[in-house]
PDB file of N, CA, C and O in Angstrom:
ATOM      1  N   MET A   1     132.335  -3.040 -65.698  1.00  0.00           N
ATOM      2  CA  MET A   1     131.224  -3.833 -66.171  1.00  0.00           C
ATOM      3  C   MET A   1     130.051  -3.671 -65.206  1.00  0.00           C
ATOM      4  O   MET A   1     130.187  -3.896 -64.003  1.00  0.00           O
ATOM      5  N   TYR A   2     128.916  -3.283 -65.741  1.00  0.00           N
ATOM      6  CA  TYR A   2     127.734  -3.063 -64.921  1.00  0.00           C
ATOM      7  C   TYR A   2     126.951  -4.371 -64.776  1.00  0.00           C
ATOM      8  O   TYR A   2     126.908  -5.178 -65.704  1.00  0.00           O
ATOM      9  N   PRO A   3     126.335  -4.574 -63.615  1.00  0.00           N
ATOM     10  CA  PRO A   3     125.531  -5.795 -63.446  1.00  0.00           C
ATOM     11  C   PRO A   3     124.242  -5.699 -64.264  1.00  0.00           C
ATOM     12  O   PRO A   3     123.743  -4.607 -64.536  1.00  0.00           O
ATOM     13  N   ASP A   4     123.719  -6.856 -64.649  1.00  0.00           N
ATOM     14  CA  ASP A   4     122.465  -6.841 -65.390  1.00  0.00           C
ATOM     15  C   ASP A   4     121.293  -6.641 -64.426  1.00  0.00           C
ATOM     16  O   ASP A   4     121.485  -6.561 -63.213  1.00  0.00           O
ATOM     17  N   ARG A   5     120.108  -6.564 -64.963  1.00  0.00           N
ATOM     18  CA  ARG A   5     118.922  -6.242 -64.164  1.00  0.00           C
ATOM     19  C   ARG A   5     118.626  -7.317 -63.109  1.00  0.00           C
ATOM     20  O   ARG A   5     118.270  -6.983 -61.979  1.00  0.00           O
ATOM     21  N   THR A   6     118.766  -8.577 -63.454  1.00  0.00           N
ATOM     22  CA  THR A   6     118.469  -9.654 -62.510  1.00  0.00           C
ATOM     23  C   THR A   6     119.423  -9.628 -61.323  1.00  0.00           C
ATOM     24  O   THR A   6     119.003  -9.793 -60.177  1.00  0.00           O
ATOM     25  N   THR A   7     120.687  -9.424 -61.596  1.00  0.00           N
ATOM     26  CA  THR A   7     121.671  -9.356 -60.520  1.00  0.00           C
ATOM     27  C   THR A   7     121.389  -8.167 -59.607  1.00  0.00           C
ATOM     28  O   THR A   7     121.489  -8.279 -58.385  1.00  0.00           O
ATOM     29  N   MET A   8     121.039  -7.040 -60.197  1.00  0.00           N
ATOM     30  CA  MET A   8     120.739  -5.854 -59.404  1.00  0.00           C
ATOM     31  C   MET A   8     119.513  -6.071 -58.518  1.00  0.00           C
ATOM     32  O   MET A   8     119.505  -5.661 -57.358  1.00  0.00           O
ATOM     33  N   VAL A   9     118.489  -6.708 -59.056  1.00  0.00           N
ATOM     34  CA  VAL A   9     117.280  -6.979 -58.261  1.00  0.00           C
ATOM     35  C   VAL A   9     117.604  -7.915 -57.107  1.00  0.00           C
ATOM     36  O   VAL A   9     117.134  -7.698 -55.990  1.00  0.00           O
ATOM     37  N   LEU A  10     118.390  -8.944 -57.354  1.00  0.00           N
ATOM     38  CA  LEU A  10     118.736  -9.881 -56.285  1.00  0.00           C
ATOM     39  C   LEU A  10     119.589  -9.224 -55.203  1.00  0.00           C
ATOM     40  O   LEU A  10     119.391  -9.490 -54.018  1.00  0.00           O
ATOM     41  N   ILE A  11     120.516  -8.385 -55.588  1.00  0.00           N
ATOM     42  CA  ILE A  11     121.345  -7.674 -54.609  1.00  0.00           C
ATOM     43  C   ILE A  11     120.494  -6.737 -53.772  1.00  0.00           C
ATOM     44  O   ILE A  11     120.602  -6.718 -52.546  1.00  0.00           O
ATOM     45  N   LEU A  12     119.644  -5.956 -54.438  1.00  0.00           N
ATOM     46  CA  LEU A  12     118.784  -5.027 -53.706  1.00  0.00           C
ATOM     47  C   LEU A  12     117.795  -5.756 -52.803  1.00  0.00           C
ATOM     48  O   LEU A  12     117.518  -5.307 -51.691  1.00  0.00           O
ATOM     49  N   PHE A  13     117.259  -6.887 -53.283  1.00  0.00           N
ATOM     50  CA  PHE A  13     116.333  -7.658 -52.459  1.00  0.00           C
ATOM     51  C   PHE A  13     117.022  -8.207 -51.212  1.00  0.00           C
ATOM     52  O   PHE A  13     116.433  -8.198 -50.131  1.00  0.00           O
ATOM     53  N   SER A  14     118.241  -8.675 -51.343  1.00  0.00           N
ATOM     54  CA  SER A  14     118.949  -9.205 -50.174  1.00  0.00           C
ATOM     55  C   SER A  14     119.267  -8.094 -49.175  1.00  0.00           C
ATOM     56  O   SER A  14     119.229  -8.318 -47.965  1.00  0.00           O
ATOM     57  N   ILE A  15     119.580  -6.902 -49.673  1.00  0.00           N
ATOM     58  CA  ILE A  15     119.837  -5.776 -48.777  1.00  0.00           C
ATOM     59  C   ILE A  15     118.569  -5.391 -48.037  1.00  0.00           C
ATOM     60  O   ILE A  15     118.596  -5.187 -46.823  1.00  0.00           O
ATOM     61  N   VAL A  16     117.452  -5.289 -48.761  1.00  0.00           N
ATOM     62  CA  VAL A  16     116.182  -4.908 -48.137  1.00  0.00           C
ATOM     63  C   VAL A  16     115.733  -5.970 -47.136  1.00  0.00           C
ATOM     64  O   VAL A  16     115.229  -5.634 -46.064  1.00  0.00           O
ATOM     65  N   LEU A  17     115.907  -7.231 -47.469  1.00  0.00           N
ATOM     66  CA  LEU A  17     115.502  -8.297 -46.561  1.00  0.00           C
ATOM     67  C   LEU A  17     116.317  -8.286 -45.281  1.00  0.00           C
ATOM     68  O   LEU A  17     115.762  -8.464 -44.196  1.00  0.00           O
ATOM     69  N   SER A  18     117.619  -8.081 -45.384  1.00  0.00           N
ATOM     70  CA  SER A  18     118.446  -8.043 -44.178  1.00  0.00           C
ATOM     71  C   SER A  18     118.142  -6.817 -43.331  1.00  0.00           C
ATOM     72  O   SER A  18     118.146  -6.906 -42.103  1.00  0.00           O
ATOM     73  N   LEU A  19     117.878  -5.676 -43.957  1.00  0.00           N
ATOM     74  CA  LEU A  19     117.478  -4.497 -43.181  1.00  0.00           C
ATOM     75  C   LEU A  19     116.130  -4.702 -42.501  1.00  0.00           C
ATOM     76  O   LEU A  19     115.928  -4.253 -41.372  1.00  0.00           O
ATOM     77  N   SER A  20     115.209  -5.374 -43.180  1.00  0.00           N
ATOM     78  CA  SER A  20     113.903  -5.647 -42.584  1.00  0.00           C
ATOM     79  C   SER A  20     114.014  -6.599 -41.396  1.00  0.00           C
ATOM     80  O   SER A  20     113.350  -6.415 -40.376  1.00  0.00           O
ATOM     81  N   LEU A  21     114.854  -7.610 -41.538  1.00  0.00           N
ATOM     82  CA  LEU A  21     115.073  -8.525 -40.412  1.00  0.00           C
ATOM     83  C   LEU A  21     115.693  -7.796 -39.223  1.00  0.00           C
ATOM     84  O   LEU A  21     115.311  -8.031 -38.077  1.00  0.00           O
ATOM     85  N   ALA A  22     116.645  -6.918 -39.497  1.00  0.00           N
ATOM     86  CA  ALA A  22     117.262  -6.143 -38.419  1.00  0.00           C
ATOM     87  C   ALA A  22     116.247  -5.231 -37.747  1.00  0.00           C
ATOM     88  O   ALA A  22     116.266  -5.077 -36.526  1.00  0.00           O
ATOM     89  N   ALA A  23     115.365  -4.626 -38.529  1.00  0.00           N
ATOM     90  CA  ALA A  23     114.334  -3.759 -37.951  1.00  0.00           C
ATOM     91  C   ALA A  23     113.365  -4.567 -37.090  1.00  0.00           C
ATOM     92  O   ALA A  23     112.958  -4.109 -36.022  1.00  0.00           O
ATOM     93  N   GLY A  24     112.996  -5.753 -37.541  1.00  0.00           N
ATOM     94  CA  GLY A  24     112.098  -6.597 -36.752  1.00  0.00           C
ATOM     95  C   GLY A  24     112.728  -7.072 -35.451  1.00  0.00           C
ATOM     96  O   GLY A  24     112.080  -7.078 -34.405  1.00  0.00           O
ATOM     97  N   ILE A  25     113.980  -7.464 -35.520  1.00  0.00           N
ATOM     98  CA  ILE A  25     114.682  -7.908 -34.311  1.00  0.00           C
ATOM     99  C   ILE A  25     114.847  -6.759 -33.335  1.00  0.00           C
ATOM    100  O   ILE A  25     114.667  -6.933 -32.130  1.00  0.00           O
ATOM    101  N   ALA A  26     115.190  -5.580 -33.850  1.00  0.00           N
ATOM    102  CA  ALA A  26     115.338  -4.418 -32.971  1.00  0.00           C
ATOM    103  C   ALA A  26     114.009  -4.031 -32.336  1.00  0.00           C
ATOM    104  O   ALA A  26     113.970  -3.658 -31.164  1.00  0.00           O
ATOM    105  N   ALA A  27     112.917  -4.117 -33.096  1.00  0.00           N
ATOM    106  CA  ALA A  27     111.603  -3.788 -32.538  1.00  0.00           C
ATOM    107  C   ALA A  27     111.205  -4.777 -31.453  1.00  0.00           C
ATOM    108  O   ALA A  27     110.642  -4.379 -30.433  1.00  0.00           O
ATOM    109  N   ALA A  28     111.488  -6.055 -31.658  1.00  0.00           N
ATOM    110  CA  ALA A  28     111.166  -7.052 -30.633  1.00  0.00           C
ATOM    111  C   ALA A  28     112.014  -6.841 -29.380  1.00  0.00           C
ATOM    112  O   ALA A  28     111.513  -6.947 -28.261  1.00  0.00           O
ATOM    113  N   ALA A  29     113.278  -6.547 -29.568  1.00  0.00           N
ATOM    114  CA  ALA A  29     114.158  -6.315 -28.416  1.00  0.00           C
ATOM    115  C   ALA A  29     113.732  -5.081 -27.628  1.00  0.00           C
ATOM    116  O   ALA A  29     113.718  -5.096 -26.397  1.00  0.00           O
ATOM    117  N   LEU A  30     113.387  -4.021 -28.341  1.00  0.00           N
ATOM    118  CA  LEU A  30     112.940  -2.812 -27.648  1.00  0.00           C
ATOM    119  C   LEU A  30     111.608  -3.019 -26.953  1.00  0.00           C
ATOM    120  O   LEU A  30     111.383  -2.472 -25.873  1.00  0.00           O
ATOM    121  N   ALA A  31     110.725  -3.799 -27.555  1.00  0.00           N
ATOM    122  CA  ALA A  31     109.442  -4.073 -26.912  1.00  0.00           C
ATOM    123  C   ALA A  31     109.632  -4.909 -25.648  1.00  0.00           C
ATOM    124  O   ALA A  31     108.978  -4.657 -24.636  1.00  0.00           O
ATOM    125  N   ARG A  32     110.519  -5.897 -25.698  1.00  0.00           N
ATOM    126  CA  ARG A  32     110.784  -6.699 -24.496  1.00  0.00           C
ATOM    127  C   ARG A  32     111.468  -5.863 -23.423  1.00  0.00           C
ATOM    128  O   ARG A  32     111.219  -6.052 -22.232  1.00  0.00           O
ATOM    129  N   TRP A  33     112.326  -4.944 -23.840  1.00  0.00           N
ATOM    130  CA  TRP A  33     113.008  -4.059 -22.898  1.00  0.00           C
ATOM    131  C   TRP A  33     112.008  -3.129 -22.221  1.00  0.00           C
ATOM    132  O   TRP A  33     112.222  -2.685 -21.093  1.00  0.00           O
ATOM    133  N   ASP A  34     110.920  -2.840 -22.919  1.00  0.00           N
ATOM    134  CA  ASP A  34     109.867  -1.993 -22.378  1.00  0.00           C
ATOM    135  C   ASP A  34     108.882  -2.800 -21.530  1.00  0.00           C
ATOM    136  O   ASP A  34     107.819  -2.289 -21.179  1.00  0.00           O
ATOM    137  N   SER A  35     109.205  -4.019 -21.203  1.00  0.00           N
ATOM    138  CA  SER A  35     108.404  -4.934 -20.360  1.00  0.00           C
ATOM    139  C   SER A  35     107.099  -5.351 -21.020  1.00  0.00           C
ATOM    140  O   SER A  35     106.100  -5.563 -20.333  1.00  0.00           O
ATOM    141  N   SER A  36     107.094  -5.468 -22.330  1.00  0.00           N
ATOM    142  CA  SER A  36     105.924  -5.999 -23.027  1.00  0.00           C
ATOM    143  C   SER A  36     105.965  -7.520 -22.981  1.00  0.00           C
ATOM    144  O   SER A  36     107.022  -8.123 -22.796  1.00  0.00           O
ATOM    145  N   SER A  37     104.794  -8.130 -23.151  1.00  0.00           N
ATOM    146  CA  SER A  37     104.754  -9.588 -23.180  1.00  0.00           C
ATOM    147  C   SER A  37     105.365 -10.087 -24.499  1.00  0.00           C
ATOM    148  O   SER A  37     105.569  -9.314 -25.435  1.00  0.00           O
ATOM    149  N   ILE A  38     105.645 -11.372 -24.548  1.00  0.00           N
ATOM    150  CA  ILE A  38     106.273 -11.942 -25.741  1.00  0.00           C
ATOM    151  C   ILE A  38     105.356 -11.852 -26.967  1.00  0.00           C
ATOM    152  O   ILE A  38     105.839 -11.506 -28.045  1.00  0.00           O
ATOM    153  N   PRO A  39     104.046 -12.151 -26.848  1.00  0.00           N
ATOM    154  CA  PRO A  39     103.201 -11.987 -28.039  1.00  0.00           C
ATOM    155  C   PRO A  39     103.123 -10.536 -28.533  1.00  0.00           C
ATOM    156  O   PRO A  39     103.068 -10.293 -29.738  1.00  0.00           O
ATOM    157  N   THR A  40     103.118  -9.592 -27.618  1.00  0.00           N
ATOM    158  CA  THR A  40     103.104  -8.183 -28.021  1.00  0.00           C
ATOM    159  C   THR A  40     104.408  -7.813 -28.713  1.00  0.00           C
ATOM    160  O   THR A  40     104.403  -7.100 -29.717  1.00  0.00           O
ATOM    161  N   ALA A  41     105.523  -8.296 -28.179  1.00  0.00           N
ATOM    162  CA  ALA A  41     106.818  -8.011 -28.804  1.00  0.00           C
ATOM    163  C   ALA A  41     106.897  -8.626 -30.197  1.00  0.00           C
ATOM    164  O   ALA A  41     107.435  -8.007 -31.116  1.00  0.00           O
ATOM    165  N   LEU A  42     106.366  -9.837 -30.365  1.00  0.00           N
ATOM    166  CA  LEU A  42     106.370 -10.469 -31.682  1.00  0.00           C
ATOM    167  C   LEU A  42     105.458  -9.735 -32.658  1.00  0.00           C
ATOM    168  O   LEU A  42     105.769  -9.634 -33.845  1.00  0.00           O
ATOM    169  N   ALA A  43     104.348  -9.230 -32.168  1.00  0.00           N
ATOM    170  CA  ALA A  43     103.449  -8.458 -33.031  1.00  0.00           C
ATOM    171  C   ALA A  43     104.123  -7.165 -33.486  1.00  0.00           C
ATOM    172  O   ALA A  43     104.022  -6.791 -34.654  1.00  0.00           O
ATOM    173  N   ARG A  44     104.801  -6.490 -32.581  1.00  0.00           N
ATOM    174  CA  ARG A  44     105.519  -5.265 -32.958  1.00  0.00           C
ATOM    175  C   ARG A  44     106.652  -5.577 -33.927  1.00  0.00           C
ATOM    176  O   ARG A  44     106.923  -4.802 -34.844  1.00  0.00           O
ATOM    177  N   ALA A  45     107.308  -6.705 -33.722  1.00  0.00           N
ATOM    178  CA  ALA A  45     108.376  -7.103 -34.649  1.00  0.00           C
ATOM    179  C   ALA A  45     107.814  -7.393 -36.037  1.00  0.00           C
ATOM    180  O   ALA A  45     108.421  -7.034 -37.047  1.00  0.00           O
ATOM    181  N   GLY A  46     106.675  -8.032 -36.082  1.00  0.00           N
ATOM    182  CA  GLY A  46     106.042  -8.319 -37.370  1.00  0.00           C
ATOM    183  C   GLY A  46     105.622  -7.069 -38.109  1.00  0.00           C
ATOM    184  O   GLY A  46     105.779  -6.977 -39.327  1.00  0.00           O
ATOM    185  N   VAL A  47     105.090  -6.107 -37.380  1.00  0.00           N
ATOM    186  CA  VAL A  47     104.700  -4.837 -37.998  1.00  0.00           C
ATOM    187  C   VAL A  47     105.928  -4.107 -38.522  1.00  0.00           C
ATOM    188  O   VAL A  47     105.915  -3.582 -39.636  1.00  0.00           O
ATOM    189  N   ALA A  48     106.984  -4.073 -37.727  1.00  0.00           N
ATOM    190  CA  ALA A  48     108.205  -3.388 -38.165  1.00  0.00           C
ATOM    191  C   ALA A  48     108.819  -4.092 -39.375  1.00  0.00           C
ATOM    192  O   ALA A  48     109.258  -3.433 -40.318  1.00  0.00           O
ATOM    193  N   PHE A  49     108.851  -5.425 -39.353  1.00  0.00           N
ATOM    194  CA  PHE A  49     109.396  -6.184 -40.473  1.00  0.00           C
ATOM    195  C   PHE A  49     108.580  -5.951 -41.735  1.00  0.00           C
ATOM    196  O   PHE A  49     109.136  -5.675 -42.798  1.00  0.00           O
ATOM    197  N   GLY A  50     107.274  -6.061 -41.618  1.00  0.00           N
ATOM    198  CA  GLY A  50     106.405  -5.913 -42.790  1.00  0.00           C
ATOM    199  C   GLY A  50     106.441  -4.525 -43.390  1.00  0.00           C
ATOM    200  O   GLY A  50     106.484  -4.369 -44.611  1.00  0.00           O
ATOM    201  N   SER A  51     106.423  -3.523 -42.539  1.00  0.00           N
ATOM    202  CA  SER A  51     106.431  -2.159 -43.076  1.00  0.00           C
ATOM    203  C   SER A  51     107.781  -1.815 -43.704  1.00  0.00           C
ATOM    204  O   SER A  51     107.827  -1.142 -44.734  1.00  0.00           O
ATOM    205  N   THR A  52     108.871  -2.264 -43.100  1.00  0.00           N
ATOM    206  CA  THR A  52     110.186  -2.010 -43.684  1.00  0.00           C
ATOM    207  C   THR A  52     110.350  -2.751 -45.004  1.00  0.00           C
ATOM    208  O   THR A  52     110.910  -2.212 -45.959  1.00  0.00           O
ATOM    209  N   LEU A  53     109.864  -3.977 -45.055  1.00  0.00           N
ATOM    210  CA  LEU A  53     109.951  -4.755 -46.288  1.00  0.00           C
ATOM    211  C   LEU A  53     109.106  -4.130 -47.393  1.00  0.00           C
ATOM    212  O   LEU A  53     109.538  -4.077 -48.545  1.00  0.00           O
ATOM    213  N   SER A  54     107.909  -3.656 -47.056  1.00  0.00           N
ATOM    214  CA  SER A  54     107.046  -3.024 -48.065  1.00  0.00           C
ATOM    215  C   SER A  54     107.673  -1.754 -48.624  1.00  0.00           C
ATOM    216  O   SER A  54     107.685  -1.538 -49.836  1.00  0.00           O
ATOM    217  N   LEU A  55     108.187  -0.927 -47.744  1.00  0.00           N
ATOM    218  CA  LEU A  55     108.827   0.302 -48.192  1.00  0.00           C
ATOM    219  C   LEU A  55     110.073  -0.001 -49.024  1.00  0.00           C
ATOM    220  O   LEU A  55     110.312   0.644 -50.045  1.00  0.00           O
ATOM    221  N   GLY A  56     110.852  -0.965 -48.594  1.00  0.00           N
ATOM    222  CA  GLY A  56     112.057  -1.329 -49.331  1.00  0.00           C
ATOM    223  C   GLY A  56     111.749  -1.891 -50.702  1.00  0.00           C
ATOM    224  O   GLY A  56     112.438  -1.569 -51.670  1.00  0.00           O
ATOM    225  N   MET A  57     110.718  -2.732 -50.804  1.00  0.00           N
ATOM    226  CA  MET A  57     110.361  -3.283 -52.104  1.00  0.00           C
ATOM    227  C   MET A  57     109.820  -2.208 -53.040  1.00  0.00           C
ATOM    228  O   MET A  57     110.025  -2.279 -54.251  1.00  0.00           O
ATOM    229  N   ALA A  58     109.131  -1.214 -52.488  1.00  0.00           N
ATOM    230  CA  ALA A  58     108.677  -0.096 -53.317  1.00  0.00           C
ATOM    231  C   ALA A  58     109.873   0.675 -53.862  1.00  0.00           C
ATOM    232  O   ALA A  58     109.873   1.086 -55.023  1.00  0.00           O
ATOM    233  N   LEU A  59     110.879   0.869 -53.038  1.00  0.00           N
ATOM    234  CA  LEU A  59     112.081   1.560 -53.498  1.00  0.00           C
ATOM    235  C   LEU A  59     112.854   0.729 -54.521  1.00  0.00           C
ATOM    236  O   LEU A  59     113.399   1.278 -55.478  1.00  0.00           O
ATOM    237  N   VAL A  60     112.903  -0.580 -54.325  1.00  0.00           N
ATOM    238  CA  VAL A  60     113.567  -1.443 -55.299  1.00  0.00           C
ATOM    239  C   VAL A  60     112.822  -1.386 -56.637  1.00  0.00           C
ATOM    240  O   VAL A  60     113.456  -1.329 -57.690  1.00  0.00           O
ATOM    241  N   ALA A  61     111.495  -1.400 -56.606  1.00  0.00           N
ATOM    242  CA  ALA A  61     110.726  -1.300 -57.843  1.00  0.00           C
ATOM    243  C   ALA A  61     110.984   0.025 -58.549  1.00  0.00           C
ATOM    244  O   ALA A  61     111.055   0.078 -59.777  1.00  0.00           O
ATOM    245  N   LEU A  62     111.121   1.085 -57.773  1.00  0.00           N
ATOM    246  CA  LEU A  62     111.422   2.392 -58.356  1.00  0.00           C
ATOM    247  C   LEU A  62     112.800   2.398 -59.014  1.00  0.00           C
ATOM    248  O   LEU A  62     112.966   2.933 -60.111  1.00  0.00           O
ATOM    249  N   VAL A  63     113.782   1.804 -58.345  1.00  0.00           N
ATOM    250  CA  VAL A  63     115.135   1.762 -58.908  1.00  0.00           C
ATOM    251  C   VAL A  63     115.182   0.893 -60.155  1.00  0.00           C
ATOM    252  O   VAL A  63     115.827   1.253 -61.140  1.00  0.00           O
ATOM    253  N   VAL A  64     114.510  -0.239 -60.118  1.00  0.00           N
ATOM    254  CA  VAL A  64     114.517  -1.143 -61.265  1.00  0.00           C
ATOM    255  C   VAL A  64     113.795  -0.504 -62.463  1.00  0.00           C
ATOM    256  O   VAL A  64     114.218  -0.674 -63.606  1.00  0.00           O
ATOM    257  N   ALA A  65     112.717   0.223 -62.198  1.00  0.00           N
ATOM    258  CA  ALA A  65     111.995   0.878 -63.292  1.00  0.00           C
ATOM    259  C   ALA A  65     112.838   1.994 -63.916  1.00  0.00           C
ATOM    260  O   ALA A  65     112.715   2.273 -65.109  1.00  0.00           O
ATOM    261  N   ALA A  66     113.682   2.622 -63.120  1.00  0.00           N
ATOM    262  CA  ALA A  66     114.517   3.700 -63.640  1.00  0.00           C
ATOM    263  C   ALA A  66     115.843   3.203 -64.210  1.00  0.00           C
ATOM    264  O   ALA A  66     116.599   3.986 -64.786  1.00  0.00           O
ATOM    265  N   TRP A  67     116.133   1.914 -64.057  1.00  0.00           N
ATOM    266  CA  TRP A  67     117.398   1.354 -64.541  1.00  0.00           C
ATOM    267  C   TRP A  67     117.386   1.335 -66.069  1.00  0.00           C
ATOM    268  O   TRP A  67     116.413   0.870 -66.663  1.00  0.00           O
ATOM    269  N   PRO A  68     118.421   1.820 -66.708  1.00  0.00           N
ATOM    270  CA  PRO A  68     118.424   1.876 -68.192  1.00  0.00           C
ATOM    271  C   PRO A  68     118.513   0.527 -68.852  1.00  0.00           C
ATOM    272  O   PRO A  68     118.524   0.440 -70.080  1.00  0.00           O
TER     273      PRO A  68
END
C-alpha cells in the first residue's frame, strides 16, 4: 500500500527539517571550534539552516510534483 500525497509530504518535510537542524548545529559547532564569537556562530548556523531548508523544500516540491 502506497502512502497518499499528504503523508508523503509530511514525511519528506520532517526529514528535510531534521537534516536542516543537523546542518545548522554542525555549522555552529564548527564555527565555535574555529574560535568565532557566539553571534558569528549563530549567524553561520542560521545561514546553513536556511539554505539547507530551502534546497530541501525545492526537492520536496519536485518530488511531489512528479508523484503520480
